N, CA, C and O atoms as CSV, one atom per row, in Angstrom:
chain,resi,resn,atom,element,x,y,z
A,1,UNK,N,N,0.441,-1.272,-0.413
A,1,UNK,CA,C,-0.407,0.209,0.157
A,1,UNK,C,C,0.952,0.688,0.448
A,1,UNK,O,O,1.836,0.231,1.172
A,2,UNK,N,N,0.856,2.238,-0.669
A,2,UNK,CA,C,1.073,3.527,-0.835
A,2,UNK,C,C,0.931,3.667,0.298
A,2,UNK,O,O,0.167,2.951,0.945
A,3,UNK,N,N,1.842,4.911,0.969
A,3,UNK,CA,C,1.946,5.663,1.657
A,3,UNK,C,C,2.391,7.013,1.316
A,3,UNK,O,O,2.408,7.577,2.410
A,4,UNK,N,N,2.630,7.558,0.746
A,4,UNK,CA,C,2.990,8.874,0.446
A,4,UNK,C,C,1.420,9.903,0.285
A,4,UNK,O,O,0.568,9.645,-0.565
A,5,UNK,N,N,1.360,10.505,0.803
A,5,UNK,CA,C,0.286,12.020,1.331
A,5,UNK,C,C,0.548,12.846,0.350
A,5,UNK,O,O,1.575,13.525,0.344
A,6,UNK,N,N,-0.241,12.882,-0.484
A,6,UNK,CA,C,-0.889,13.849,-0.410
A,6,UNK,C,C,-1.110,14.965,-0.371
A,6,UNK,O,O,-2.064,15.315,0.323
A,7,UNK,N,N,-0.102,16.282,-1.301
A,7,UNK,CA,C,-0.490,17.709,-0.666
A,7,UNK,C,C,-0.463,18.456,-1.496
A,7,UNK,O,O,0.213,18.698,-2.496
A,8,UNK,N,N,-1.843,19.077,-0.653
A,8,UNK,CA,C,-3.311,20.130,-1.296
A,8,UNK,C,C,-3.494,21.344,-1.296
A,8,UNK,O,O,-4.592,21.843,-1.045
A,9,UNK,N,N,-2.312,22.096,-1.614
A,9,UNK,CA,C,-2.935,23.568,-1.380
A,9,UNK,C,C,-3.780,24.265,-1.836
A,9,UNK,O,O,-3.823,24.458,-3.051
A,10,UNK,N,N,-4.757,24.878,-0.908
A,10,UNK,CA,C,-6.421,25.877,-1.314
A,10,UNK,C,C,-5.725,26.863,-0.735
A,10,UNK,O,O,-4.820,27.119,0.059
A,11,UNK,N,N,-7.046,27.605,-1.942
A,11,UNK,CA,C,-6.161,29.226,-2.334
A,11,UNK,C,C,-7.951,29.561,-1.420
A,11,UNK,O,O,-9.011,28.940,-1.491
A,12,UNK,N,N,-7.453,31.091,-0.459
A,12,UNK,CA,C,-8.702,31.591,-0.073
A,12,UNK,C,C,-8.736,32.895,0.853
A,12,UNK,O,O,-7.812,33.512,1.382
A,13,UNK,N,N,-9.658,33.034,0.861
A,13,UNK,CA,C,-9.729,34.555,1.803
A,13,UNK,C,C,-9.099,33.752,3.290
A,13,UNK,O,O,-9.300,32.571,3.575
A,14,UNK,N,N,-8.276,34.777,4.133
A,14,UNK,CA,C,-7.532,34.679,5.478
A,14,UNK,C,C,-9.169,33.609,6.629
A,14,UNK,O,O,-10.189,33.698,7.313
A,15,UNK,N,N,-8.748,33.252,6.361
A,15,UNK,CA,C,-9.642,31.670,7.842
A,15,UNK,C,C,-10.044,32.597,8.446
A,15,UNK,O,O,-10.926,32.146,9.177
A,16,UNK,N,N,-9.949,33.630,8.602
A,16,UNK,CA,C,-10.563,34.295,10.770
A,16,UNK,C,C,-11.316,35.017,9.770
A,16,UNK,O,O,-11.884,35.604,10.691
A,17,UNK,N,N,-11.887,35.556,8.666
A,17,UNK,CA,C,-12.415,35.858,7.557
A,17,UNK,C,C,-13.728,35.994,7.688
A,17,UNK,O,O,-13.974,34.855,7.289
A,18,UNK,N,N,-15.199,36.609,8.003
A,18,UNK,CA,C,-16.138,36.257,8.409
A,18,UNK,C,C,-16.932,36.458,6.513
A,18,UNK,O,O,-17.463,37.503,6.138
A,19,UNK,N,N,-16.780,35.067,5.548
A,19,UNK,CA,C,-17.294,34.413,4.387
A,19,UNK,C,C,-17.826,33.632,3.789
A,19,UNK,O,O,-17.773,32.836,4.727
A,20,UNK,N,N,-18.122,33.307,3.348
A,20,UNK,CA,C,-18.513,31.654,3.027
A,20,UNK,C,C,-17.062,30.635,2.641
A,20,UNK,O,O,-16.653,29.496,2.864
A,21,UNK,N,N,-16.705,31.679,2.040
A,21,UNK,CA,C,-15.017,30.197,1.328
A,21,UNK,C,C,-14.466,30.310,2.331
A,21,UNK,O,O,-13.629,29.409,2.366
A,22,UNK,N,N,-14.386,31.334,3.874
A,22,UNK,CA,C,-13.722,31.323,4.702
A,22,UNK,C,C,-14.066,29.670,5.544
A,22,UNK,O,O,-13.412,28.689,5.897
A,23,UNK,N,N,-15.669,30.187,5.572
A,23,UNK,CA,C,-15.967,28.841,6.788
A,23,UNK,C,C,-15.625,27.291,5.648
A,23,UNK,O,O,-15.046,26.320,6.136
A,24,UNK,N,N,-16.119,27.288,4.016
A,24,UNK,CA,C,-15.729,26.716,3.065
A,24,UNK,C,C,-13.847,26.124,3.373
A,24,UNK,O,O,-13.545,25.034,2.888
A,25,UNK,N,N,-13.080,26.682,3.927
A,25,UNK,CA,C,-11.971,26.376,4.322
A,25,UNK,C,C,-12.480,25.113,4.954
A,25,UNK,O,O,-12.717,23.917,4.786
A,26,UNK,N,N,-12.508,26.546,6.129
A,26,UNK,CA,C,-12.446,26.288,7.728
A,26,UNK,C,C,-12.849,24.521,7.833
A,26,UNK,O,O,-12.228,23.572,8.313
A,27,UNK,N,N,-14.553,24.660,6.946
A,27,UNK,CA,C,-15.245,23.122,7.042
A,27,UNK,C,C,-13.821,21.916,6.761
A,27,UNK,O,O,-13.294,21.170,7.586
A,28,UNK,N,N,-13.586,22.056,5.667
A,28,UNK,CA,C,-12.006,21.109,4.741
A,28,UNK,C,C,-10.688,20.179,5.612
A,28,UNK,O,O,-10.245,19.030,5.596
A,29,UNK,N,N,-10.279,22.135,6.710
A,29,UNK,CA,C,-9.199,21.784,7.775
A,29,UNK,C,C,-9.635,20.637,8.633
A,29,UNK,O,O,-8.913,19.660,8.836
A,30,UNK,N,N,-10.992,20.803,9.193
A,30,UNK,CA,C,-11.437,20.381,10.005
A,30,UNK,C,C,-12.564,18.651,9.994
A,30,UNK,O,O,-13.190,17.960,10.798
A,31,UNK,N,N,-12.111,18.688,8.006
A,31,UNK,CA,C,-12.666,17.690,7.467
A,31,UNK,C,C,-12.476,15.939,7.671
A,31,UNK,O,O,-11.369,15.652,8.126
A,32,UNK,N,N,-13.335,14.818,7.417
A,32,UNK,CA,C,-12.086,13.978,7.446
A,32,UNK,C,C,-11.269,13.796,6.958
A,32,UNK,O,O,-10.454,13.077,7.534
A,33,UNK,N,N,-10.830,14.459,5.193
A,33,UNK,CA,C,-10.242,14.975,4.390
A,33,UNK,C,C,-8.531,15.149,4.684
A,33,UNK,O,O,-7.591,14.556,4.155
A,34,UNK,N,N,-8.552,16.708,6.244
A,34,UNK,CA,C,-6.942,16.832,6.240
A,34,UNK,C,C,-6.513,15.209,7.061
A,34,UNK,O,O,-5.568,14.465,6.798
A,35,UNK,N,N,-7.173,15.112,7.696
A,35,UNK,CA,C,-6.128,13.134,7.847
A,35,UNK,C,C,-6.232,12.521,6.388
A,35,UNK,O,O,-5.049,12.311,6.121
A,36,UNK,N,N,-6.925,12.145,5.373
A,36,UNK,CA,C,-6.225,11.477,4.333
A,36,UNK,C,C,-5.289,12.821,3.253
A,36,UNK,O,O,-4.926,12.394,2.157
A,37,UNK,N,N,-4.988,14.123,3.523
A,37,UNK,CA,C,-4.240,14.741,2.412
A,37,UNK,C,C,-3.583,15.409,3.367
A,37,UNK,O,O,-4.228,15.413,4.415
A,38,UNK,N,N,-2.184,16.185,3.456
A,38,UNK,CA,C,-1.633,17.323,3.701
A,38,UNK,C,C,-2.693,18.750,2.965
A,38,UNK,O,O,-2.663,18.967,1.754
A,39,UNK,N,N,-3.558,19.589,3.924
A,39,UNK,CA,C,-4.115,20.421,3.030
A,39,UNK,C,C,-3.143,22.181,3.211
A,39,UNK,O,O,-2.696,22.958,4.054
A,40,UNK,N,N,-3.219,22.076,2.464
A,40,UNK,CA,C,-2.066,24.211,3.291
A,40,UNK,C,C,-3.026,25.129,2.441
A,40,UNK,O,O,-3.743,24.907,1.465
A,41,UNK,N,N,-2.750,26.271,3.213
A,41,UNK,CA,C,-3.828,26.982,2.835
A,41,UNK,C,C,-3.274,28.737,2.166
A,41,UNK,O,O,-3.171,29.565,3.071
A,42,UNK,N,N,-3.091,29.033,1.367
A,42,UNK,CA,C,-2.606,30.130,0.770
A,42,UNK,C,C,-3.706,31.579,0.394
A,42,UNK,O,O,-4.696,31.643,-0.335
A,43,UNK,N,N,-2.964,32.721,1.314
A,43,UNK,CA,C,-4.673,33.874,1.099
A,43,UNK,C,C,-4.081,34.416,0.284
A,43,UNK,O,O,-2.862,34.486,0.125
A,44,UNK,N,N,-5.481,35.140,-0.705
A,44,UNK,CA,C,-5.261,35.281,-1.705
A,44,UNK,C,C,-6.496,36.483,-1.531
A,44,UNK,O,O,-7.532,36.042,-1.033
A,45,UNK,N,N,-6.498,37.794,-1.849
A,45,UNK,CA,C,-8.307,38.427,-2.308
A,45,UNK,C,C,-7.407,39.369,-1.515
A,45,UNK,O,O,-6.192,39.564,-1.497
A,46,UNK,N,N,-9.215,40.250,-0.393
A,46,UNK,CA,C,-7.860,41.443,0.779
A,46,UNK,C,C,-8.765,41.201,1.179
A,46,UNK,O,O,-9.458,42.212,1.068
A,47,UNK,N,N,-9.702,39.899,1.958
A,47,UNK,CA,C,-10.573,40.019,2.884
A,47,UNK,C,C,-9.699,39.956,4.856
A,47,UNK,O,O,-8.708,39.422,5.355
A,48,UNK,N,N,-10.559,40.634,5.221
A,48,UNK,CA,C,-9.369,40.391,5.895
A,48,UNK,C,C,-8.493,41.824,6.578
A,48,UNK,O,O,-8.747,42.192,7.725
A,49,UNK,N,N,-7.504,42.510,5.754
A,49,UNK,CA,C,-6.650,43.024,5.222
A,49,UNK,C,C,-6.941,44.297,4.891
A,49,UNK,O,O,-7.472,44.669,3.844
A,50,UNK,N,N,-6.269,45.547,6.603
A,50,UNK,CA,C,-6.468,47.038,6.191
A,50,UNK,C,C,-5.214,47.476,5.857
A,50,UNK,O,O,-4.218,47.824,6.492
A,51,UNK,N,N,-5.531,47.365,4.627
A,51,UNK,CA,C,-4.189,47.799,3.572
A,51,UNK,C,C,-4.165,48.833,2.483
A,51,UNK,O,O,-5.161,48.894,1.763
A,52,UNK,N,N,-3.200,49.626,2.272
A,52,UNK,CA,C,-3.204,51.019,1.934
A,52,UNK,C,C,-3.019,50.984,0.149
A,52,UNK,O,O,-2.442,50.001,-0.317
A,53,UNK,N,N,-3.379,51.767,-0.537
A,53,UNK,CA,C,-2.871,51.517,-2.135
A,53,UNK,C,C,-1.816,51.155,-2.003
A,53,UNK,O,O,-1.578,49.947,-2.020
A,54,UNK,N,N,-1.104,51.831,-1.875
A,54,UNK,CA,C,0.196,50.608,-1.952
A,54,UNK,C,C,0.564,50.272,-2.019
A,54,UNK,O,O,1.448,50.288,-2.875
A,55,UNK,N,N,0.212,48.884,-0.506
A,55,UNK,CA,C,-0.067,48.024,0.152
A,55,UNK,C,C,-0.343,46.771,-0.813
A,55,UNK,O,O,0.054,45.606,-0.782
A,56,UNK,N,N,-1.233,47.522,-1.731
A,56,UNK,CA,C,-3.037,46.589,-2.438
A,56,UNK,C,C,-2.565,46.472,-3.351
A,56,UNK,O,O,-2.793,45.359,-3.826
A,57,UNK,N,N,-1.683,47.347,-4.203
A,57,UNK,CA,C,-0.497,47.098,-5.165
A,57,UNK,C,C,0.558,46.096,-4.653
A,57,UNK,O,O,0.589,44.910,-4.984
A,58,UNK,N,N,1.351,46.653,-3.876
A,58,UNK,CA,C,2.742,45.644,-3.830
A,58,UNK,C,C,2.414,44.226,-3.941
A,58,UNK,O,O,2.994,43.304,-4.515
A,59,UNK,N,N,1.049,44.291,-3.062
A,59,UNK,CA,C,-0.101,42.250,-2.637
A,59,UNK,C,C,-0.309,41.847,-4.262
A,59,UNK,O,O,-0.164,40.678,-4.617
A,60,UNK,N,N,-0.602,42.737,-5.061
A,60,UNK,CA,C,-1.559,42.839,-6.632
A,60,UNK,C,C,0.092,42.247,-7.327
A,60,UNK,O,O,-0.086,41.526,-8.309
A,61,UNK,N,N,1.718,42.474,-6.925
A,61,UNK,CA,C,2.126,42.340,-7.330
A,61,UNK,C,C,3.033,41.148,-7.568
A,61,UNK,O,O,3.535,40.759,-8.623
A,62,UNK,N,N,3.142,40.569,-6.114
A,62,UNK,CA,C,4.190,39.687,-5.479
A,62,UNK,C,C,3.984,38.832,-4.560
A,62,UNK,O,O,4.694,38.337,-3.684
A,63,UNK,N,N,1.662,38.591,-5.241
A,63,UNK,CA,C,1.392,37.450,-4.531
A,63,UNK,C,C,1.911,36.483,-5.411
A,63,UNK,O,O,2.103,35.350,-4.969
A,64,UNK,N,N,2.357,36.937,-7.440
A,64,UNK,CA,C,2.201,35.136,-7.613
A,64,UNK,C,C,3.726,34.749,-7.480
A,64,UNK,O,O,4.133,33.593,-7.587
A,65,UNK,N,N,4.210,35.418,-7.330
A,65,UNK,CA,C,5.889,35.637,-6.274
A,65,UNK,C,C,5.781,34.606,-5.244
A,65,UNK,O,O,6.152,33.437,-5.358
A,66,UNK,N,N,5.265,35.125,-4.283
A,66,UNK,CA,C,4.373,34.128,-3.114
A,66,UNK,C,C,4.379,33.190,-4.070
A,66,UNK,O,O,5.396,32.828,-4.662
A,67,UNK,N,N,3.116,32.707,-4.283
A,67,UNK,CA,C,2.677,31.500,-4.749
A,67,UNK,C,C,3.403,30.930,-5.379
A,67,UNK,O,O,4.044,30.336,-4.511
A,68,UNK,N,N,3.839,30.626,-6.368
A,68,UNK,CA,C,4.940,30.119,-6.303
A,68,UNK,C,C,6.798,29.672,-6.228
A,68,UNK,O,O,7.585,28.805,-6.608
A,69,UNK,N,N,6.738,31.015,-5.421
A,69,UNK,CA,C,7.963,30.539,-4.451
A,69,UNK,C,C,7.045,29.163,-3.021
A,69,UNK,O,O,7.588,28.181,-2.514
A,70,UNK,N,N,5.925,29.561,-2.840
A,70,UNK,CA,C,4.973,28.533,-2.133
A,70,UNK,C,C,5.306,27.151,-2.818
A,70,UNK,O,O,5.992,26.226,-2.381
A,71,UNK,N,N,4.401,27.309,-4.419
A,71,UNK,CA,C,4.645,26.011,-4.998
A,71,UNK,C,C,5.802,24.842,-4.800
A,71,UNK,O,O,5.808,23.632,-4.575
A,72,UNK,N,N,7.250,26.398,-5.113
A,72,UNK,CA,C,9.053,25.648,-4.923
A,72,UNK,C,C,8.824,24.802,-3.295
A,72,UNK,O,O,9.212,23.654,-3.079
A,73,UNK,N,N,8.326,25.422,-2.587
A,73,UNK,CA,C,9.263,25.152,-1.730
A,73,UNK,C,C,8.353,23.390,-1.257
A,73,UNK,O,O,8.875,22.497,-0.589
A,74,UNK,N,N,6.804,23.365,-1.920
A,74,UNK,CA,C,6.332,22.331,-1.829
A,74,UNK,C,C,6.761,21.311,-1.716
A,74,UNK,O,O,6.752,20.425,-0.860
A,75,UNK,N,N,7.535,21.612,-3.533
A,75,UNK,CA,C,7.539,20.928,-4.683
A,75,UNK,C,C,8.880,19.778,-3.600
A,75,UNK,O,O,8.965,18.575,-3.350
A,76,UNK,N,N,9.676,20.989,-3.260
A,76,UNK,CA,C,11.539,20.169,-2.978
A,76,UNK,C,C,10.639,19.202,-1.369
A,76,UNK,O,O,10.687,17.972,-1.334
A,77,UNK,N,N,9.870,20.062,-0.150
A,77,UNK,CA,C,9.198,19.265,0.780
A,77,UNK,C,C,9.010,17.649,-0.094
A,77,UNK,O,O,9.377,16.480,0.027
A,78,UNK,N,N,8.230,18.465,-0.964
A,78,UNK,CA,C,7.595,16.646,-1.880
A,78,UNK,C,C,8.614,15.378,-1.780
A,78,UNK,O,O,8.602,14.198,-1.431
A,79,UNK,N,N,9.845,16.739,-2.506
A,79,UNK,CA,C,11.034,15.234,-3.857
A,79,UNK,C,C,12.585,15.021,-2.821
A,79,UNK,O,O,13.740,14.636,-3.003
A,80,UNK,N,N,11.674,15.583,-1.594
A,80,UNK,CA,C,12.952,14.784,-0.074
A,80,UNK,C,C,12.989,13.763,0.501
A,80,UNK,O,O,13.858,13.564,1.351
């Protein structure tokens, strides 16, 4: 039997945000799926963020870089 745990990255707002998406994500993180898979969260969107226009622009520019960096880190973790 294969003992490899599959990692799944879930994208959504802050898990503390008051929204349907964050509620759904929290349900997934506390479900039986969390026992079968390594569930990770990557925050996207502006919910629960108090940010200036400059901060928002920086997030738009650097969020894709942060996302790909996280993917690279996870790939390294899976390959070792």
